[in-house]
C-alpha positions as CSV (number, residue, x, y, z in Angstrom):
1,M,0.4,-14.7,12.0
2,S,-1.7,-12.3,13.0
3,V,-2.9,-9.0,12.3
4,Y,-5.5,-7.1,13.6
5,V,-6.9,-4.3,11.4
6,I,-9.1,-2.3,13.3
7,A,-10.5,0.3,10.8
8,I,-12.4,3.5,12.6
9,G,-15.1,5.3,10.5
10,G,-15.2,5.8,7.1
11,T,-12.0,6.4,6.0
12,G,-11.1,3.1,7.6
13,T,-12.9,0.8,5.6
14,K,-11.5,3.3,2.3
15,I,-8.3,2.2,3.6
16,V,-9.9,-1.4,4.2
17,E,-10.7,-1.2,0.6
18,A,-6.9,-0.8,-0.4
19,V,-5.6,-3.7,1.4
20,C,-7.9,-6.4,-0.1
21,H,-6.9,-5.3,-3.7
22,L,-3.2,-4.8,-2.3
23,A,-3.4,-7.9,-0.7
24,A,-4.1,-10.0,-3.8
25,A,-1.3,-8.5,-5.2
26,G,0.9,-10.3,-2.8
27,I,1.9,-6.8,-1.1
28,Y,1.2,-8.4,2.4
29,T,4.1,-11.8,1.7
30,Q,7.7,-11.5,1.9
31,G,9.1,-14.9,0.8
32,E,7.1,-17.8,2.6
33,R,5.8,-15.3,5.6
34,I,2.0,-14.9,5.0
35,P,0.0,-12.9,7.4
36,K,-3.2,-13.7,8.6
37,I,-5.5,-10.0,8.2
38,E,-8.0,-9.8,10.3
39,I,-10.5,-6.8,10.2
40,L,-12.6,-5.0,12.8
41,F,-14.9,-2.0,11.2
42,V,-16.5,0.4,14.0
43,D,-18.8,2.7,13.0
44,P,-22.0,4.1,14.3
45,D,-23.0,4.1,10.4
46,K,-24.1,0.7,9.9
47,G,-25.9,2.1,6.5
48,N,-22.3,3.8,5.0
49,G,-21.9,3.4,1.4
50,N,-18.1,3.4,1.9
51,L,-18.7,0.0,4.9
52,K,-20.8,-1.5,1.7
53,E,-17.6,-0.8,-0.9
54,A,-15.5,-2.0,1.5
55,D,-17.5,-5.7,2.4
56,G,-18.2,-5.7,-1.3
57,A,-13.9,-5.6,-1.5
58,I,-13.7,-8.2,1.6
59,A,-16.3,-10.5,-0.2
60,T,-14.6,-10.2,-3.8
61,Y,-10.6,-11.1,-2.5
62,Q,-12.7,-14.4,-0.3
63,N,-14.9,-16.1,-2.9
64,C,-11.9,-15.3,-5.1
65,T,-10.1,-17.4,-2.8
66,K,-12.3,-20.2,-2.2
67,N,-12.7,-20.7,-5.5
68,I,-9.1,-21.6,-6.4
69,D,-8.4,-23.7,-3.8
70,Q,-5.3,-21.6,-2.2
71,G,-3.4,-23.9,-4.9
72,I,-0.9,-21.7,-4.3
73,N,2.9,-22.2,-4.7
74,P,4.3,-19.7,-1.8
75,T,7.9,-19.5,-4.0
76,L,5.9,-17.7,-6.6
77,N,4.4,-14.5,-3.9
78,W,0.8,-15.0,-5.6
79,W,-2.1,-13.2,-5.9
80,M,-5.1,-14.1,-2.9
81,Q,-2.2,-15.8,-0.2
82,T,-2.3,-14.0,2.2
83,K,-5.6,-14.7,4.3
84,L,-8.2,-11.7,5.3
85,E,-11.3,-12.3,7.5
86,F,-13.7,-10.1,8.3
87,L,-14.3,-9.5,12.0
88,G,-18.0,-7.6,12.3
89,L,-18.9,-4.1,11.8
90,W,-18.5,-3.2,16.1
91,T,-20.8,0.5,16.0
92,P,-21.0,2.3,19.7
93,F,-24.7,1.4,20.4
94,Q,-27.4,-0.8,18.3
95,K,-30.2,1.3,17.6
96,A,-28.5,4.6,16.0
97,D,-31.3,5.8,14.7
98,E,-33.2,6.2,17.9
99,F,-29.9,7.7,19.4
100,R,-29.0,11.3,20.7
101,L,-26.1,12.5,22.9
102,R,-28.7,13.6,25.3
103,D,-29.6,9.7,25.9
104,V,-26.4,8.4,26.1
105,F,-25.6,11.2,29.3
106,K,-29.3,11.4,30.6
107,Y,-29.8,15.5,29.6
108,D,-33.3,15.8,30.7
109,N,-32.6,13.7,34.3
110,Y,-30.7,16.5,35.4
111,N,-33.0,18.7,37.4
112,G,-33.9,20.6,40.6
113,N,-30.3,20.9,42.2
114,R,-28.7,18.9,39.4
115,E,-29.4,21.2,36.8
116,V,-26.0,22.8,36.8
117,I,-25.1,19.9,35.5
118,R,-27.7,20.7,32.5
119,H,-25.9,24.3,32.2
120,L,-22.3,22.6,31.7
121,F,-23.8,20.8,28.5
122,D,-25.3,23.6,27.4
123,V,-22.0,24.9,27.2
124,L,-20.3,22.3,25.0
125,Y,-22.9,21.2,22.8
126,T,-25.5,23.5,20.4
127,E,-28.8,22.5,20.9
128,K,-29.1,20.6,17.5
129,E,-25.6,18.3,18.3
130,R,-27.4,17.4,21.7
131,D,-30.7,16.7,19.5
132,V,-29.5,15.1,16.6
133,L,-29.9,11.5,15.5
134,L,-26.9,9.7,15.7
135,K,-28.0,7.4,12.3
136,D,-25.3,8.1,10.1
137,G,-22.3,8.2,12.6
138,F,-21.4,11.4,14.4
139,L,-21.4,13.2,11.4
140,G,-18.0,15.6,11.3
141,R,-18.0,16.3,15.3
142,P,-15.4,14.6,17.4
143,A,-16.7,16.4,20.3
144,I,-20.0,13.8,19.8
145,G,-17.8,10.8,19.2
146,S,-15.6,11.3,22.0
147,A,-18.3,11.1,24.3
148,I,-20.0,8.8,23.2
149,M,-16.9,6.5,23.6
150,T,-15.8,7.5,26.5
151,Q,-18.9,5.0,27.9
152,L,-17.0,2.1,26.1
153,R,-13.9,2.7,27.7
154,Q,-16.5,2.6,30.6
155,N,-18.2,-0.6,30.0
156,V,-15.3,-2.3,28.6
157,A,-15.4,-5.4,30.8
158,T,-18.6,-6.3,29.8
159,N,-18.7,-5.3,26.4
160,E,-18.4,-8.2,24.2
161,S,-16.6,-7.5,20.8
162,W,-14.0,-6.2,22.4
163,K,-13.3,-9.3,25.0
164,E,-13.6,-11.4,22.4
165,L,-10.5,-9.4,20.4
166,I,-8.5,-9.6,23.6
167,G,-9.0,-13.2,23.3
168,K,-8.1,-14.5,20.3
169,I,-4.5,-12.1,20.6
170,D,-4.5,-14.0,23.8
171,S,-5.0,-17.4,21.8
172,D,-1.8,-15.7,19.2
173,L,0.5,-15.4,21.8
174,K,0.5,-19.1,23.3
175,T,0.4,-21.0,19.2
176,E,2.7,-18.4,17.7
177,A,4.9,-17.5,20.5
178,N,7.3,-16.9,17.4
179,N,4.8,-15.0,15.8
180,P,3.3,-12.2,17.9
181,P,0.4,-11.0,16.9
182,Q,-0.5,-7.3,15.8
183,V,-2.7,-4.4,16.4
184,F,-3.5,-1.6,13.8
185,L,-5.1,1.0,13.9
186,C,-6.5,3.7,11.1
187,G,-8.6,6.2,10.0
188,S,-9.0,9.9,9.8
189,I,-7.7,12.8,11.7
190,F,-10.2,15.2,10.6
191,G,-13.9,13.6,10.9
192,G,-16.2,12.0,13.5
193,T,-15.6,8.5,13.8
194,G,-12.1,8.3,13.3
195,A,-10.3,11.5,15.2
196,S,-12.5,10.5,18.2
197,G,-11.7,6.8,18.1
198,F,-8.4,6.6,17.1
199,P,-6.9,7.9,20.6
200,T,-9.7,6.2,22.9
201,L,-9.6,2.8,21.0
202,G,-5.6,2.9,21.3
203,R,-5.7,3.3,24.7
204,L,-8.7,0.4,25.3
205,I,-6.5,-2.1,23.5
206,A,-3.7,-1.0,24.9
207,K,-4.7,-0.5,28.3
208,E,-6.9,-4.3,28.0
209,L,-3.3,-6.0,27.1
210,D,-1.4,-4.4,29.7
211,N,-2.5,-5.6,32.9
212,R,-2.1,-8.2,35.5
213,E,-4.4,-10.4,34.4
214,T,-3.8,-10.7,30.5
215,G,-0.3,-11.2,31.5
216,N,1.8,-7.9,30.4
217,L,1.0,-8.9,26.3
218,L,1.4,-5.4,25.3
219,K,5.0,-5.8,25.9
220,K,4.4,-9.1,23.3
221,V,2.5,-7.3,20.6
222,K,3.2,-4.5,18.3
223,L,0.5,-1.9,18.1
224,G,0.5,0.8,15.2
225,G,-1.9,3.0,14.0
226,L,-2.2,5.4,10.9
227,L,-4.1,8.2,10.7
228,M,-5.1,9.9,7.4
229,L,-5.3,14.0,7.5
230,P,-7.2,16.0,4.7
231,Y,-6.8,14.8,1.6
232,F,-10.4,15.2,-0.1
233,R,-13.3,18.4,0.6
234,F,-16.9,18.9,-0.6
235,P,-18.7,21.3,-1.4
236,S,-19.9,23.4,1.4
237,K,-23.4,23.6,3.1
238,E,-25.1,27.3,3.4
239,D,-27.1,25.6,6.4
240,K,-23.9,26.8,9.3
241,E,-26.4,26.0,12.3
242,A,-26.6,22.9,11.0
243,V,-24.8,19.3,12.1
244,F,-22.5,17.6,9.7
245,A,-19.4,17.0,8.4
246,R,-17.8,20.7,6.8
247,S,-14.2,20.6,4.9
248,E,-13.7,24.1,5.3
249,E,-13.0,23.2,9.1
250,F,-10.5,20.3,8.1
251,I,-7.3,21.6,8.7
252,L,-8.7,24.1,11.8
253,K,-9.9,20.3,13.1
254,T,-6.4,18.4,12.4
255,E,-4.3,21.5,13.7
256,A,-6.3,21.0,17.3
257,A,-6.1,17.1,17.5
258,L,-2.5,17.1,16.7
259,R,-1.4,19.2,19.7
260,Y,-4.0,17.0,21.9
261,Y,-2.6,13.9,20.1
262,G,1.1,14.9,21.2
263,T,0.4,16.0,24.5
264,Q,-0.9,11.9,24.9
265,D,0.7,9.1,25.7
266,L,-1.1,6.9,22.9
267,K,1.2,3.6,23.4
268,F,1.5,2.6,20.0
269,D,4.8,1.5,19.3
270,T,4.5,3.2,15.2
271,I,2.8,6.1,13.7
272,Y,1.3,7.0,10.5
273,L,0.3,9.9,8.7
274,L,-0.4,10.6,5.4
275,G,-1.4,14.4,3.7
276,M,-1.8,15.8,0.4
277,P,-0.6,19.3,-0.1
278,T,-4.2,19.5,-2.0
279,M,-7.4,18.4,-1.2
280,T,-9.3,16.3,-4.1
281,N,-12.8,17.6,-4.5
282,V,-16.1,15.2,-4.4
283,E,-18.7,16.5,-6.3
284,K,-21.4,15.0,-4.5
285,F,-21.7,16.1,-0.9
286,S,-23.4,13.7,1.7
287,K,-23.5,13.8,5.2
288,G,-23.4,9.4,5.9
289,G,-25.7,6.3,4.9
290,S,-25.8,4.8,2.2
291,D,-25.0,7.6,-0.3
292,Q,-22.1,8.0,0.9
293,R,-19.8,6.7,-2.0
294,N,-16.1,8.1,-2.1
295,D,-14.0,7.0,-5.4
296,P,-11.1,5.3,-4.2
297,H,-7.8,7.6,-3.6
298,V,-4.4,7.5,-4.0
299,L,-3.4,8.0,-0.5
300,E,-5.7,5.0,0.9
301,L,-3.5,2.7,-1.3
302,Y,-0.5,4.8,0.5
303,A,-2.1,3.6,3.9
304,G,-1.9,0.1,3.0
305,L,1.9,0.1,1.9
306,A,2.1,1.7,5.5
307,L,0.4,-1.5,6.8
308,R,3.2,-3.6,4.8
309,D,5.6,-2.0,6.4
310,F,4.6,-2.1,9.6
311,I,3.6,-6.0,9.1
312,F,7.3,-6.5,7.8
313,T,9.4,-4.2,10.6
314,S,10.1,-5.2,13.9
315,K,8.5,-4.0,17.1
316,P,10.6,-1.0,18.2
317,N,12.4,-0.1,21.4
318,E,11.9,3.5,20.6
319,R,10.0,5.9,19.1
320,Q,10.6,6.8,15.6
321,V,10.4,9.2,12.9
322,I,9.9,8.0,9.4
323,L,9.6,10.4,6.3
324,L,8.1,9.6,3.3
325,S,7.5,12.2,0.2
326,R,7.0,12.4,-3.3
327,N,10.1,13.4,-5.9
328,K,7.5,16.3,-7.9
329,D,4.1,18.0,-7.4
330,N,2.7,17.0,-9.7
331,E,3.1,13.6,-10.1
332,I,3.3,10.3,-8.4
333,S,5.6,7.2,-9.9
334,W,7.5,4.6,-8.8
335,E,10.5,6.4,-7.6
336,D,7.7,7.6,-5.2
337,V,7.4,3.8,-3.9
338,P,8.7,2.1,-1.0
339,D,10.2,-1.1,-1.5
340,K,9.5,0.4,-5.2
341,D,10.9,-3.2,-7.2
342,E,8.8,-5.4,-5.4
343,V,5.1,-3.6,-5.0
344,R,5.8,-2.9,-8.8
345,R,7.1,-6.3,-9.7
346,K,3.6,-8.0,-8.1
347,L,1.2,-5.0,-8.9
348,T,2.5,-5.1,-12.5
349,N,2.0,-8.8,-12.4
350,A,-1.3,-8.1,-11.0
351,V,-2.6,-6.0,-13.5
352,R,-1.5,-7.9,-16.8
353,F,-2.9,-10.9,-15.5
354,A,-6.2,-9.2,-14.8
355,Y,-6.0,-8.4,-18.3
356,I,-5.5,-11.4,-20.0
357,W,-7.9,-13.1,-18.0
358,L,-10.6,-11.0,-19.2
359,S,-9.1,-10.3,-22.9
360,R,-8.2,-13.5,-23.4
361,I,-8.7,-16.8,-21.0
362,V,-12.7,-16.0,-20.5
363,P,-13.4,-15.9,-23.9
364,G,-11.3,-18.1,-24.9
365,L,-13.1,-20.4,-22.3
366,E,-16.3,-19.9,-23.4
367,H,-15.4,-21.0,-27.2
368,A,-14.1,-23.7,-25.8
369,K,-17.1,-24.9,-24.3
370,T,-18.3,-25.8,-27.7
371,K,-15.0,-26.2,-29.3
372,L,-12.0,-27.6,-26.7
373,G,-9.9,-28.9,-29.7
374,E,-9.9,-24.2,-31.3
375,V,-8.1,-23.3,-27.8
376,D,-4.9,-24.9,-27.6
377,F,-4.2,-23.6,-23.8
378,A,-7.7,-24.6,-22.4
379,L,-6.6,-28.1,-24.1
380,K,-3.5,-28.4,-21.7
381,F,-5.7,-27.5,-18.4
382,Y,-9.9,-29.5,-19.2
383,D,-11.2,-32.1,-21.1
384,R,-14.3,-31.9,-22.8
385,E,-16.2,-32.7,-19.3
386,S,-14.6,-30.6,-17.1
387,I,-14.8,-27.5,-19.0
388,K,-18.3,-27.9,-18.5
389,K,-18.7,-27.8,-15.3
390,S,-20.5,-25.5,-12.8
391,G,-18.0,-25.7,-10.3
392,E,-14.8,-24.6,-12.9
393,W,-17.2,-21.3,-13.8
394,D,-17.6,-20.8,-10.5
395,R,-14.0,-20.3,-10.4
396,I,-13.7,-18.8,-13.6
397,N,-16.2,-15.9,-12.9
398,A,-14.9,-15.5,-9.7
399,I,-11.1,-14.6,-10.5
400,K,-13.4,-12.3,-13.2
401,V,-14.6,-10.3,-11.0
402,W,-11.6,-9.6,-9.0
403,C,-9.7,-9.0,-12.3
404,E,-13.0,-6.3,-12.7
405,A,-12.5,-5.0,-10.1
406,Y,-9.2,-4.2,-9.7
407,L,-8.5,-3.1,-12.8
408,K,-11.2,-0.6,-11.9
409,W,-10.0,0.0,-8.7
410,L,-6.6,1.0,-10.5
411,G,-8.0,3.3,-13.2
412,I,-10.3,5.7,-10.4
413,L,-6.7,5.8,-8.7
414,H,-5.1,7.1,-12.1
415,A,-8.5,9.3,-13.3
416,N,-8.5,11.6,-9.9
417,G,-6.4,14.2,-11.0
418,I,-3.9,13.3,-8.0
419,G,-0.9,12.6,-11.2
420,L,-0.8,9.1,-10.5
421,R,1.8,7.9,-12.9
422,W,2.0,4.2,-13.2
423,F,0.4,2.6,-15.8
424,N,-1.3,2.9,-19.1
425,V,-4.6,3.2,-17.8
426,T,-6.1,4.5,-20.8
427,A,-5.3,1.1,-22.0
428,F,-8.3,-0.6,-19.7
429,Y,-10.6,2.2,-18.5
430,N,-12.7,5.2,-19.5
431,Q,-14.9,7.3,-17.5
432,G,-15.7,4.7,-14.9
433,N,-16.1,1.7,-17.4
434,L,-13.6,-1.3,-18.4
435,I,-12.5,-0.8,-21.6
436,I,-10.7,-4.8,-22.7
437,D,-9.5,-4.9,-26.5
438,R,-9.4,-8.2,-27.1
439,S,-7.5,-7.3,-30.9
440,N,-4.8,-5.6,-29.5
441,F,-3.2,-6.1,-26.6
442,P,-1.4,-3.1,-25.2
443,D,1.2,-2.0,-23.1
444,L,-0.2,-1.7,-19.7
445,V,3.4,-0.2,-18.2
446,E,6.3,1.9,-19.4
447,K,8.1,0.3,-21.2
448,G,6.6,-2.8,-20.6
449,L,6.8,-6.8,-22.0
450,D,3.5,-7.3,-22.4
451,K,3.2,-7.7,-26.7
452,E,5.8,-10.5,-25.7
453,I,4.4,-11.9,-22.9
454,N,1.0,-11.9,-25.0
455,I,2.8,-14.6,-27.6
456,R,3.9,-16.3,-24.5
457,I,0.3,-17.0,-23.2
458,R,1.0,-20.5,-26.0
459,D,3.7,-22.0,-23.8
460,L,1.5,-22.2,-21.0
461,S,2.3,-25.5,-19.2
462,K,1.6,-27.3,-16.7
463,K,5.2,-27.8,-15.6
464,D,6.2,-27.1,-11.3
465,L,2.9,-26.0,-10.5
466,Q,3.1,-27.2,-7.0
467,G,-0.5,-28.8,-5.7
468,I,-3.6,-28.6,-8.2
469,D,-2.7,-28.0,-11.6
470,N,-5.4,-28.4,-13.8
471,G,-8.2,-26.8,-14.6
472,T,-9.1,-23.1,-13.6
473,T,-6.7,-23.5,-10.4
474,G,-4.0,-25.0,-12.8
475,L,-4.7,-22.4,-15.7
476,A,-4.7,-19.4,-13.5
477,K,-1.1,-20.3,-11.6
478,A,0.3,-21.5,-14.7
479,L,-0.5,-17.5,-16.2
480,Y,1.1,-16.1,-13.2
481,K,4.3,-17.9,-13.5
482,V,4.7,-16.6,-17.3
483,L,4.0,-13.2,-16.2
484,S,6.2,-13.6,-12.9
485,E,9.6,-14.8,-15.2
486,K,9.2,-11.5,-16.9
487,S,8.1,-9.5,-14.9
488,I,9.6,-5.8,-14.7
C-alpha cells in the first residue's frame, strides 16, 4: 500500500521530519501491514532551512535502511520497516528569484482600454506585494499564494509533476487493488504556501482522480488532509509596510481561512486540525531562505500520529468529526496519546535502542577492532576480519547517525517548554547537546526497566532471528529483540 504525503510549505516539511522519526520507531506498521510512504514537497522557497532539515531526516532514514539491508523480522514491528521514498520538490515556478506577482498576471501589459484590469489589481494588492521577489516563498500572504497556485490549476494538463503523481496512483490501483493508495496533504493554515496550497492542491488532485479519463479513481482512493493552526510566533518587525509573515496576524488569518474552507467542498474524506492553546516563541525571525530553521515541536509529532490514524482507518462513508485533547493544561503525558500503549512501546524501544547503541555498542565495537576477545557481545556477531571491514562500519555509523538524530529530536521536543513528559531526557540531552554517560545507564522512562535491560545486553543472541543474523544487522536485530521482550 502506498501513501502519498504532499507536504506544503515550511510547516509541511517540519511534519515530514517528525514522520521520518516516527517511521523509524515503527509507528506506521501494524502487524504485517507496512505501507510505503512517498513524500512530495511543495514550496516555492527551494532554499528553505526547514526543507533542508527534512531532506536530512529522509536521507538519514534511507541511509540507515540501506546499510542494515532491511533484514527485519516483520513480527517485531521493528524500526526502519516502513519504506520512505522521496519524490522530490515541486515549486510553482523554476526561477522564483526572478519572479514577481506582477509577472504572473502580466500587469505591465494592461494598457489603454485594458487599464481597468490594472486598477483592479491595484485594489487587490499593494505595490510592494506586486513587486516583491518570491524567492523566499509567499511570505505569509495567502492572497499571493492563491494567485500563483491558480495558475497551476489552469495548466495541470501540461504539468509533469502532477501527471506523474496521478500516473503512480493509477498504477498502484492496478497492482494493489485490495490495498488502494492514499493521499495525505499537510501544511499550515496561517502561512502563505500552506494556506493557499492546501485547498487548491486538494481540489486539483480530486479533480484529476474524479474524471472519466482516469476511471473515477477518487471513489477508490482515500484523500486526507491536515492543517496546523497557529502554534508558534516570532518577534514583530517595525516595518509595517514590508512584505513578510507577521505572527500577530496568524489568528485573524486562521479565522478567515476556516470560514472560507467551511463554505467549500474540498473533497477530502478526512481532515485533521491541530492547534495549541498558547503559541511557542521562536526567538529568531526569518522571512524565509536558509535561515528559516524552526526547532521541532510536539504538535508536529501529533501530526505524524494523525497520519498513522489516517493510514489505518478505513475510508469513511461520510465525513466524521473526531476530537482529541489533553488532560492537563501544562503537561502532555502518555495518557494524551492516541493508541498510547502501542505508540509508547515503540517510541520507548527506539529510545532505549538509540541510547544503548551510542553508550555501549559503538564504544564496545571500537574496542573490539583490536581486542575482539574482550567484548562478549561482539564475539557473537563478528570475527576478527569482519569487525574491521569498512562495510560493517558503514552500517554501524549509519545506525549511529540515526540514533543521534532521534535522541536530539526528542530532547528538543521536551525542552521547548510545551510540558512534554514522556522521557527522562536529562539523561541524554542538555541545551542542544547529547550527553551519553557510559558509566551509568539511567532510567529513560518513568518506572522503567532500563537498568535491568542494561544487564541483559549480555544475553544478546542470534536465536530466533529471521534473515541476516550476523554482523551489524544481526547485532541490531538481536538488541531490539531483547528490548522488545522487556518493553513496557
